[in-house]
KOLMIBA-461485 format. One line per field, with one value per residue (C-alpha): residue in one letter; x, y, z; residue number from 1. Coordinates in steps of 0.5 Angstrom, whole numbers. Each point is the difference from the previous one (the first is absolute). Example, Ala and Ser with C-alpha at 12.3 -4.5 7.8 and 13.67 -1.06 7.14 Angstrom:
<sites>
r	[A, S]
xx	[25, 2]
yy	[-9, 7]
zz	[16, -2]
k	[1, 2]
</sites>
This chain:
<sites>
r	[M, D, T, Q, Q, F, D, V, I, I, A, G, A, G, P, A, G, S, S, C, A, I, S, L, A, N, S, G, L, T, V, A, L, V, D, K, A, A, F, P, R, D, K, T, C, G, D, A, L, G, I, D, V, I, N, Q, L, S, R, M, S, E, E, L, G, E, K, F, K, L, L, Q, N, K, S, A, S, Y, G, I, K, V, F, S, A, D, H, S, S, I, A, I, P, L, Y, H, N, G, I, K, S, C, G, Y, V, V, P, R, M, E, F, D, N, L, L, F, Q, H, A, K, E, Q, S, N, I, H, C, F, E, N, T, A, I, E, K, I, E, K, N, K, D, A, V, I, V, T, T, N, N, G, S, L, Q, A, S, I, I, V, G, A, D, G, A, H, S, V, V, A, K, Q, L, S, D, I, T, V, D, K, G, H, Y, C, A, G, L, R, I, Y, Y, E, G, V, A, N, F, E, Q, D, G, L, I, E, L, H, F, F, K, E, L, A, P, G, Y, L, W, L, F, P, L, A, D, N, K, A, N, V, G, I, G, M, L, S, S, V, V, S, K, N, K, V, N, L, K, E, T, L, Q, Q, L, I, A, T, H, P, G, L, K, E, R, F, A, N, A, H, P, L, E, T, V, K, G, Y, G, L, P, L, G, S, I, K, R, N, I, S, G, E, R, F, I, L, A, G, D, A, A, G, L, I, D, P, F, T, G, E, G, I, A, N, S, I, R, S, G, R, F, A, A, R, Q, V, L, A, C, N, Q, A, N, N, Y, S, A, S, F, I, K, K, Y, D, K, E, I, Y, K, A, M, W, K, E, F, K, L, S, S, L, L, Q, K, L, S, T, Y, P, R, L, C, N, I, I, V, K, K, A, N, S, A, I, Y, I, R, K, Q, L, E, E, S, L, A, S, I, D, K, R, K, S, L, F, S, N, P, K, F, Y, L, K, V, F, F, S, P, S, K, Q, K, N, A, N]
xx	[234, 0, 1, -6, 1, -4, 1, -1, -1, -4, 1, -6, -7, -3, -2, 7, 1, -7, 0, 7, -3, -7, 4, 4, -6, 0, 7, 2, 5, 0, -1, 1, -4, 3, -3, 2, -7, -7, -5, -5, 5, 0, 5, 0, -2, -5, -4, -1, -1, 0, -2, 6, 0, -7, 2, 7, -4, -5, 7, 3, -6, -7, -3, 4, -3, -7, 2, 2, -7, -3, 4, -5, 4, 2, -2, 0, 3, -1, 5, 5, -1, 6, 0, 5, 4, -5, -6, -2, -2, -2, -3, 3, -4, 3, 0, 2, 0, -4, -5, -2, 3, 2, 5, -1, 2, 1, 4, 6, -1, -6, 3, 7, -4, -4, 7, 3, -6, 0, 7, -1, -5, 5, 3, 7, 1, 2, -2, 4, -3, 3, 7, 5, 6, 6, 6, 1, 6, 2, 4, 2, -6, -6, -2, -1, -5, 0, -6, -3, -4, 6, 4, -2, 4, -2, 4, -3, -3, -5, 1, -7, 0, -1, 4, 4, 1, 5, 2, 2, 4, 4, 0, 0, 4, -6, 0, -5, 1, -5, 0, -4, -4, -7, -2, -7, -6, -6, -6, -7, -6, -8, -5, 4, -5, -1, 3, -2, -6, 5, 5, 5, 7, 3, 7, 1, 6, 2, 6, 2, 1, 3, 3, -6, -7, -6, -5, -7, -2, -7, -2, -6, -4, 1, 8, 5, 8, 3, 8, 6, 6, 6, 7, 5, 5, -4, -3, 7, 3, -6, -1, -7, -5, -5, -4, -1, -1, -5, -4, 1, -3, -6, -2, 2, 0, -7, -1, 1, -2, -8, 1, 3, -4, -4, 5, 4, 6, 0, 7, 7, 4, 4, 6, 4, 6, -1, 6, -2, 2, 3, 7, 2, 2, 4, -6, 2, 7, 2, -5, -5, -5, -3, -8, -5, 3, 6, 2, -2, -6, -4, -3, 4, -6, -6, 3, -4, 4, -5, -1, 8, 1, -5, 3, 7, -2, -3, 7, 4, -4, 1, 8, 0, -3, 5, 6, -3, -1, 7, 3, 3, 0, 6, -1, 1, -6, -4, 1, -5, -5, 3, -1, -7, -2, 3, -2, -7, 0, 6, -4, -5, 5, 3, -6, -2, 7, -2, -7, 3, 5, -6, -4, 6, -3, -7, -2, 1, -5, -5, 0, -1, -6, -3, 1, -2, -7, -1, 4, -3, 6, 5, -6, 0, 7, 0, -5, 3, 7, -3, -2, 7, 7, 2, -5, 3, 7, -2, -4, 4, 7, -3, 2, -6, -5, 3, 0, -8, -1, 3, -2, -7, -6, -3, -7, -1, -7, -2, 0, -6]
yy	[256, -7, -6, -4, -7, -6, -7, 2, 6, -1, 6, 1, -1, -2, -8, -3, 4, 0, -8, -1, 4, -4, -6, 2, 1, -4, -2, 3, 5, 7, 3, 7, 1, 7, 3, 7, 1, 1, -5, 0, 1, -1, -5, 0, -7, -3, -2, -7, -6, -7, -6, -1, 7, -2, -6, 2, 5, -5, -4, 5, 2, -2, 7, 3, -4, 2, 7, -1, -3, 6, 5, 4, 3, -6, -3, -7, -3, -7, 0, 3, 3, 0, 4, -1, 6, -1, 1, -8, -2, -5, -1, -5, -1, -1, -7, -2, -8, -1, 5, 7, 5, 7, 5, 8, 6, 5, 7, -1, 6, -5, -7, 3, 3, -6, -4, 6, 1, -7, 0, 6, -3, -6, 2, -2, 4, 8, 4, 6, 4, 6, -3, 0, -4, 4, -5, -7, -3, -7, -2, -7, 0, 5, 4, 7, 4, 8, 3, 7, -1, -4, -6, -7, -6, -8, -6, -1, 5, -2, 4, 0, 8, -1, 0, 6, -3, 3, -6, -3, 6, 0, -7, -5, 0, 1, 5, 2, -4, 2, -7, -2, 6, 3, 7, 1, 5, 0, 5, -1, 2, 0, -2, -4, -4, -8, -4, -7, -2, -5, 6, -3, 4, 1, 0, 3, -2, 5, 0, 7, -3, -6, -3, 3, 1, 5, -2, 2, -2, 1, 3, 1, 7, 0, 1, -3, -1, 1, -1, -2, -4, -1, -3, 6, -2, 0, 7, 3, -4, 3, 6, -1, 5, -4, 6, 2, -7, -2, 7, -2, -7, 2, 6, -4, -7, -3, -5, 6, 7, -2, -3, 7, 5, 2, -2, 5, -1, 1, 1, 2, -6, -3, -4, -6, -5, -7, -5, -6, -7, -2, -1, -3, 5, 0, 2, -1, 1, 1, 3, 2, -3, 3, -2, 2, 5, 2, -7, 0, -5, 3, -5, 1, -1, 3, 5, -2, 0, 0, -7, -1, 6, -3, -7, 3, 4, -7, -4, 6, 0, -8, 2, 5, -5, -5, 5, 2, -7, -2, 7, 0, 6, -2, 0, -7, -2, 5, -2, -5, 5, 1, -7, -1, 6, -2, -7, 2, 6, -2, -5, 5, 6, -4, -2, 7, 3, -5, 3, 7, -2, -3, 6, 4, -4, 3, -4, -6, 3, 1, -7, -3, 4, -1, -8, 0, 3, -5, -6, -3, -4, 6, 4, -5, 0, 7, 0, -5, 3, 6, -4, -4, 2, -7, 0, 6, -2, -7, 4, 6, -3, -6, 0, -4, 6, 4, -5, -1, 8, 0, -6, -2, 1, 7, -3, -6, -2, -2, -8, -3]
zz	[243, 2, -5, 1, 0, -4, -2, -7, -4, -7, -5, -4, 2, -7, -1, 1, 6, 3, -1, 3, 6, 0, 0, 6, 4, 7, -2, 7, -4, 0, -7, -3, -6, -4, -6, -3, -1, 4, -2, -4, -5, -8, -3, -8, -2, -4, 6, -2, 5, -2, 4, 3, 3, 3, 3, 3, 4, 4, 1, 3, 4, 0, 3, -6, -5, 2, 0, -7, -1, 3, -4, -4, -6, -4, -6, -2, -6, -3, -5, -5, -7, -4, -6, -6, -4, -5, 5, 0, 7, 4, 7, 5, 6, 7, 3, 7, 2, -7, 3, -4, 5, 0, 2, 2, -2, 6, 0, 4, 4, 3, 0, 3, 5, 2, 1, 4, 5, 1, 2, 4, 5, 2, 7, -2, -6, 1, -6, -3, -5, -4, 2, -5, 1, -1, 2, 2, 4, 2, 6, 2, 5, -4, -5, 1, -4, 0, -2, -1, 7, 4, 0, 0, 2, -1, -1, -8, -5, -5, -6, -3, -3, -7, -6, 2, 7, 4, 4, -7, -2, 7, 2, -7, -6, -5, -5, -6, -6, -6, -3, 6, 2, -3, 0, 1, 0, 3, 0, 3, -5, 1, -6, -4, -4, -2, 6, 0, 4, 4, 2, -4, 0, -6, -3, -7, -3, -5, -5, 3, 7, -2, 5, 4, 0, 2, 5, 2, 6, 2, 7, 4, -1, -8, 1, -3, 1, -6, -2, -4, 2, -4, 1, 2, -4, -6, 2, 0, -6, -4, 4, 1, 3, 4, 2, -8, -2, 5, -2, -7, 0, 5, -5, -7, 1, -4, 6, 5, -2, 0, 7, 3, -4, 6, 5, 4, 4, 8, 1, -4, -3, 6, -2, 4, -1, 1, 2, -4, 3, -7, 4, 7, 5, 6, 5, 7, 3, 7, 5, -6, -5, -6, -2, -5, -5, 4, -2, -7, 0, -6, -5, -6, -5, 4, 4, 6, 7, 5, 1, 1, 4, 5, 0, 1, 6, 3, -2, 3, 6, 1, -1, 5, 5, -2, 1, 7, 2, -2, 2, -7, -4, -5, -7, -1, 4, -3, -7, 2, -2, -7, -1, 2, -4, -7, 2, 0, -6, -4, -5, -1, -1, -5, -4, 0, -3, -6, -1, 1, -6, -4, 1, -4, -6, -1, -6, 4, 5, -6, -2, 7, 2, -7, 1, 7, -2, -6, 3, 6, 2, 0, 4, 5, 1, 1, 5, 4, 0, 3, 6, 1, 0, -2, -6, -2, 0, -4, -5, -2, 1, -5, -7, -2, 3, -5, -6, 2, 0, -7, -3, 3, -4, 1, 2, 5, 2, 7, 1, 3]
k	[1, 2, 3, 4, 5, 6, 7, 8, 9, 10, 11, 12, 13, 14, 15, 16, 17, 18, 19, 20, 21, 22, 23, 24, 25, 26, 27, 28, 29, 30, 31, 32, 33, 34, 35, 36, 37, 38, 39, 40, 41, 42, 43, 44, 45, 46, 47, 48, 49, 50, 51, 52, 53, 54, 55, 56, 57, 58, 59, 60, 61, 62, 63, 64, 65, 66, 67, 68, 69, 70, 71, 72, 73, 74, 75, 76, 77, 78, 79, 80, 81, 82, 83, 84, 85, 86, 87, 88, 89, 90, 91, 92, 93, 94, 95, 96, 97, 98, 99, 100, 101, 102, 103, 104, 105, 106, 107, 108, 109, 110, 111, 112, 113, 114, 115, 116, 117, 118, 119, 120, 121, 122, 123, 124, 125, 126, 127, 128, 129, 130, 131, 132, 133, 134, 135, 136, 137, 138, 139, 140, 141, 142, 143, 144, 145, 146, 147, 148, 149, 150, 151, 152, 153, 154, 155, 156, 157, 158, 159, 160, 161, 162, 163, 164, 165, 166, 167, 168, 169, 170, 171, 172, 173, 174, 175, 176, 177, 178, 179, 180, 181, 182, 183, 184, 185, 186, 187, 188, 189, 190, 191, 192, 193, 194, 195, 196, 197, 198, 199, 200, 201, 202, 203, 204, 205, 206, 207, 208, 209, 210, 211, 212, 213, 214, 215, 216, 217, 218, 219, 220, 221, 222, 223, 224, 225, 226, 227, 228, 229, 230, 231, 232, 233, 234, 235, 236, 237, 238, 239, 240, 241, 242, 243, 244, 245, 246, 247, 248, 249, 250, 251, 252, 253, 254, 255, 256, 257, 258, 259, 260, 261, 262, 263, 264, 265, 266, 267, 268, 269, 270, 271, 272, 273, 274, 275, 276, 277, 278, 279, 280, 281, 282, 283, 284, 285, 286, 287, 288, 289, 290, 291, 292, 293, 294, 295, 296, 297, 298, 299, 300, 301, 302, 303, 304, 305, 306, 307, 308, 309, 310, 311, 312, 313, 314, 315, 316, 317, 318, 319, 320, 321, 322, 323, 324, 325, 326, 327, 328, 329, 330, 331, 332, 333, 334, 335, 336, 337, 338, 339, 340, 341, 342, 343, 344, 345, 346, 347, 348, 349, 350, 351, 352, 353, 354, 355, 356, 357, 358, 359, 360, 361, 362, 363, 364, 365, 366, 367, 368, 369, 370, 371, 372, 373, 374, 375, 376, 377, 378, 379, 380, 381, 382, 383, 384, 385, 386, 387, 388, 389, 390, 391, 392, 393, 394, 395, 396, 397, 398, 399, 400, 401, 402, 403, 404, 405, 406, 407, 408, 409, 410, 411, 412, 413, 414, 415, 416]
</sites>
């Protein structure tokens, strides 16, 4: 079988890969978008999409933004409800540019398919489904990719093929570090009771999961995405059985058991790994770029990775264009991509790493939640921090905030 020739090969057609391909539409480059699965396909995830995700869709393509608006099976969420270990809780509304706004919860099977089908419609993008990459070779002129369906060749390859990336394994020096890796489980339920009217997503910080949390995300049609995530090094050290822990919490915890009394699972529990952005990695090299989960761009505290996957796909497309225009695919030239990624994301990753460490102290979370419910200043600070990374950084890295948490009066009244 003859080797098919392209300008760029993109391995993986999830949010990072499809976004990279979409960003190369009308570029004049021929793009091979390769995925081992056939779409629509499931992806184990929390399914939550923040405002940043929605904004990026329209930035890539106004048509794609409109398609998302028409997507039926999505549930609007106007904020987050945080539960501390003693089950105190605080609801934090979501604001964007000072206006109350919303994100969405959308099954990844549908969201990823929306992106993939849009990419597939572009005339310069050639899609290969059910195509598993088996071997990647480089020479001075090209990258040659052997798949179960034949060979592809291009000037550069973008590895957007997830946490177990074949591209990363074969071309990069990245290894699994359990101290910067999260183990997660997800299961869809129907009939979970007592979600907030505004569709708030819920984060439950139980002491059994520190550092980590249990989530409940409301979906359309009375369904919910339920799961837990925990730092892999802690899972390994303490020999935690996450499946048993999840089932025990649902069945026995006072804040959950009644809500699940009439609920039933729609699938078996599914597990997955999350490479966290709490360390900097070498995410490019000669003739290759890594994006999304393959690059380890998942928020260390929230476990959210879709927004950064899309952003990295867009950045990767920009670097591919620069390489093509300069006819330069050297590691030193492509290193600009790494710098752009970490310039955009590292500040938030560092802060999230701090919050991850703080979450190992359930008592601190208990105090913050209780004080936020009674002290207007603290509540306001938390609301503002949800809308702004700069606000979060100045808040959670400032010792004065913790002094106010511990020593401010328990009750404060609104000033007229």
